[in-house]
N, C-alpha and C positions, 0 to 999 in steps of 0.2 A: 094405560102403560102400566107393566107390573114394576117390581122392583127389582131392583138389579146392583149385583156388586162385583166390581171387577177388582181382584188384587192384581199388587204388582202394576198399577195403571202405569206407570211412569218408568222409563230407565232406570236403573239406582243414580247415576251421576244426575240427571236431572231432578229426580225427587232429593238428593243431598244438599245440590245446592239451593231448591225454595224452599227448603227446611232451612237451613242455614240464614236465609236472607228473613224470615218468619223470626228468626229467633234472634235477629240484630238488633241494635240499639238504633238502627236507622228508621224505619218502621215506627211512625207514632201510635199510640196506641190509643183510645178514648172509652172511657167510663160510660160503660150503657145498662141501664134497669133490665133486668130479665123480668117481664110480666106481660103476663096474658089475661085481660081482664076475664073474671071477677076476680081472679087470684091478687092477695098483696104479699108480696115477698120483697125482703131485702137482697134477693140474689141479685151479684153483677154479671158483666159479663164486658171484656175490652174487646173492641171491634175498629178495625179499618178500613173503610169504604173504599172501595176501586172503580164500583162501577153504581149512576144514582141518577135518575132523571134525564135519562137518554146520554147522558156525559161521563166522560172518562173522569174521574174526579179526584187519582191517584198519581204519582211520578210511577208507584212501582204496576200499576196494571200491566204494563206490556211485560214485567219479568214472569206474569202466569199464563204467558201466550200456549206452552208447551201443552198445560192441564184445558184450555178454551179450543186448540185445534184439535185435540181428539175427540171432543164431544160434539164435533162440528157445530158449532153454537151460530143458529144465525143468527139473532138477535138477544141482547140482555135486557132483562129487568133493573138487575139488581147484584152486585158482586161484592161480597166482603170477608173478610178474613175476622175469624172470633177466636178470642183469648180464653179459658176460661181457665181458673184457680184452683188447684187441690181442696177437698172437704175434710172434712170429719166421717159424713156418714155418705152413702150412696141413697139418692132420692132425685125423683122429678124437677129438674130446672127449667122453670117458668112456665110452663105448661103446654098440652097438647095447639096444636095452631096451623095454619097454612099459610104461607109467607105472604101470597097477594089476595084479596078480596074485589070483587068490584060489585057493587050492591049488594054486601051481605051475602055472596058465595065466591068461592074458590073459581079464581080464574082457571078453566078447565085446560087450556092449552099450555099452560107454562108446566116446564120442567123443574124440578130441583134435582140438583150434585151436588153433595157433602166431600170433598176431598180431604182426607186425614193427613198429616203431616207427621205425627207420634203416636204409637201406641199406649192407648188407659182402658181403664177400665169403667171409662164415662162413653157409654153406649149412646145411637140414636134411637130411637124406639119410635116406630109408625105402625099407626093404626090402619086395615086394610082389610073390611070385609065385615069387620066384629074381630078380627084378628089383630093381636100384637105382634109385630114383628123386632127382633132385635136385630140391629146391626154393631159388627163389635169394631169399635176403634183400634184400628190397625193399619201401622203407620204407611204409607204410598198405595192404600186401598181409595177406592170412590164408589159412594151408591148414585144412583140415579132414582128418582121416582116421578108421581104427578103428583102437581100445585094441590089436585083435592083430595089428597093424605095427609090427615094429621100427623104432625111429629112433633119431639121431642128431645130434648138432649138430656142423657143422665150426669148427676156429677161426676166427678171423679175422686177417688182416695189413693190412687197409687204412684201418681208423680207429681210433679209441681204444677203441669202448665199442658194445658189440653190445646191444640193447634188446628184451627180446621176453615176451609175456603167454602165458603157457601155460594153456590151460584143459583141466581136463578134466569132462566134463558128458554127460549122455545128455537 
């Protein structure tokens, strides 16, 4: 599966409604340390899990079905919202990783989708065939790629918040 970027993934009204939802005070955000061993870091992000362990675990899950439907998801592994805060400098956040491993190896059938709610200079960086690919964080865009590809986020310095939806699916 190649890296694919979809601009204007949703119609403007649907995107605006979803963006308003993630910015609302109604969604509870939980602090999560961003560490990939052997890195030791104090980086944090805030997360709101929508789906995990084969179950819908958030009342907000159905809000995001316009994204799920366009992806033609057959089965979820995990779905979560990520919120990162503005930093003073641009750098890797947490380290390169694959989202799900089985017996120490990336689960090959799994696909990753990242939906960007707002535009920031906090890119997603993906390693593919020895090459570093940079995906800009552009409002209402979505990137898909194989779980076999290591990826990471970069911190952002230009806006207060960076909101993304991370989807692990088949």
